[in-house]
C-alpha positions as CSV (number, residue, x, y, z in Angstrom):
1,M,52.5,44.2,62.0
2,K,49.1,43.3,60.5
3,R,50.2,45.0,57.3
4,R,53.3,42.9,57.0
5,I,51.4,39.7,57.6
6,F,48.9,40.8,54.9
7,L,51.7,41.6,52.4
8,F,53.4,38.2,53.1
9,I,50.1,36.3,52.6
10,S,49.4,38.3,49.5
11,A,52.8,37.5,48.0
12,L,52.3,33.8,49.0
13,V,48.9,33.7,47.2
14,L,50.4,35.3,44.1
15,A,53.2,32.9,44.0
16,M,50.8,29.9,44.3
17,L,48.7,31.3,41.5
18,A,51.7,31.7,39.3
19,C,52.7,28.1,40.0
20,K,49.2,26.9,39.2
21,A,49.2,28.9,36.0
22,A,52.6,27.4,35.0
23,E,51.2,23.9,35.6
24,N,48.4,24.5,33.0
25,T,50.7,25.7,30.3
26,P,52.4,23.2,27.9
27,P,56.1,22.7,28.6
28,A,58.4,25.0,26.7
29,P,60.9,23.4,24.3
30,A,64.5,23.0,25.7
31,M,66.5,26.2,25.3
32,V,70.2,26.8,25.5
33,M,71.2,29.8,27.6
34,S,73.6,32.1,25.8
35,L,75.0,35.5,26.3
36,P,74.3,38.4,23.9
37,T,76.5,38.2,20.8
38,S,77.3,40.8,18.2
39,T,74.4,42.9,17.1
40,R,75.4,42.3,13.6
41,A,73.8,39.1,12.3
42,P,75.8,37.1,9.7
43,P,74.1,37.1,6.3
44,V,72.5,33.8,5.3
45,T,73.9,32.1,2.2
46,P,71.5,31.3,-0.6
47,A,72.4,27.7,-0.8
48,P,73.5,26.2,2.6
49,Q,76.8,24.4,2.5
50,T,77.7,21.4,4.7
51,C,80.9,21.1,6.7
52,Q,82.4,18.4,8.9
53,I,84.3,18.5,12.2
54,K,87.9,17.4,11.6
55,T,90.1,17.4,14.7
56,G,92.5,14.8,13.5
57,F,91.6,12.5,16.4
58,A,89.1,9.6,16.2
59,A,87.4,10.8,19.5
60,G,88.0,14.5,18.9
61,K,85.7,17.1,20.3
62,V,85.3,20.8,19.5
63,N,83.4,23.5,21.2
64,M,80.6,25.4,19.4
65,R,80.6,28.9,20.9
66,T,78.1,31.8,21.1
67,C,80.5,34.0,19.2
68,G,83.8,33.8,17.4
69,G,86.4,33.6,20.1
70,T,87.7,31.4,22.9
71,R,86.3,33.7,25.6
72,C,82.7,33.2,24.3
73,P,80.6,30.7,26.2
74,N,80.0,27.2,24.8
75,V,76.7,26.3,23.1
76,T,77.5,22.6,22.7
77,I,80.3,20.1,22.1
78,L,80.7,18.8,18.6
79,H,82.3,15.4,17.8
80,E,84.7,14.3,15.0
81,G,82.9,13.8,11.7
82,E,79.7,15.6,12.8
83,T,78.1,17.5,10.0
84,L,77.3,21.2,10.2
85,T,75.7,23.8,7.9
86,R,77.7,26.8,7.3
87,I,75.7,30.0,7.7
88,M,78.2,32.5,6.3
89,R,80.4,32.2,3.2
90,H,83.7,33.3,4.7
91,A,85.4,32.8,8.1
92,V,85.5,35.9,10.4
93,D,88.8,36.1,12.2
94,G,89.3,32.4,11.9
95,W,85.8,31.5,13.1
96,V,82.9,30.2,11.0
97,P,79.2,30.6,12.0
98,V,77.4,27.2,11.7
99,R,74.2,25.3,12.6
100,N,74.3,21.7,13.8
101,S,71.8,18.9,13.0
102,T,69.7,19.8,16.0
103,G,69.3,23.4,14.9
104,L,71.7,25.1,17.4
105,H,73.6,28.1,16.0
106,G,77.1,28.9,17.0
107,W,80.7,29.6,15.9
108,V,83.5,27.0,15.3
109,N,87.2,27.7,14.8
110,S,88.0,27.1,11.1
111,K,91.0,24.9,12.0
112,Y,88.6,22.2,13.1
113,I,86.1,22.0,10.2
114,T,86.3,21.3,6.5
115,C,83.9,23.0,4.2
116,P,84.0,23.5,0.4
117,R,86.0,26.6,-0.5
118,L,86.8,27.2,3.1
119,R,89.6,24.7,3.3
120,D,92.0,26.8,1.3
121,K,91.0,30.1,3.0
122,A,91.5,28.5,6.5
123,R,95.1,27.6,5.6
124,K,95.9,31.1,4.5
125,E,94.8,32.6,7.8
């Protein structure tokens, strides 16, 4: 019984010390939780190209996802006219890897963005 009480108090003291140490550290920047994506990273283009969200609706919204597919979790919601930077030259299975103005990386369906040289390729898919 004494051993259990000792272990409980020890665990409580360690938890309090961990909390105290966390108070003294500067706050971490906001992070977006995402699930693991493909192990293959998309190659970065030498000159970043900008794209815009085009849903066809004035208040249109599109999901930016962690990978190229509707089953992938959302990273954020993008709005009509929002500017993105394309990370890869070509769409992969109809999805384009992009970065938004706040630096978040994700994938957007090519039907909902217009990019130089991607517009014609998206229509063929």
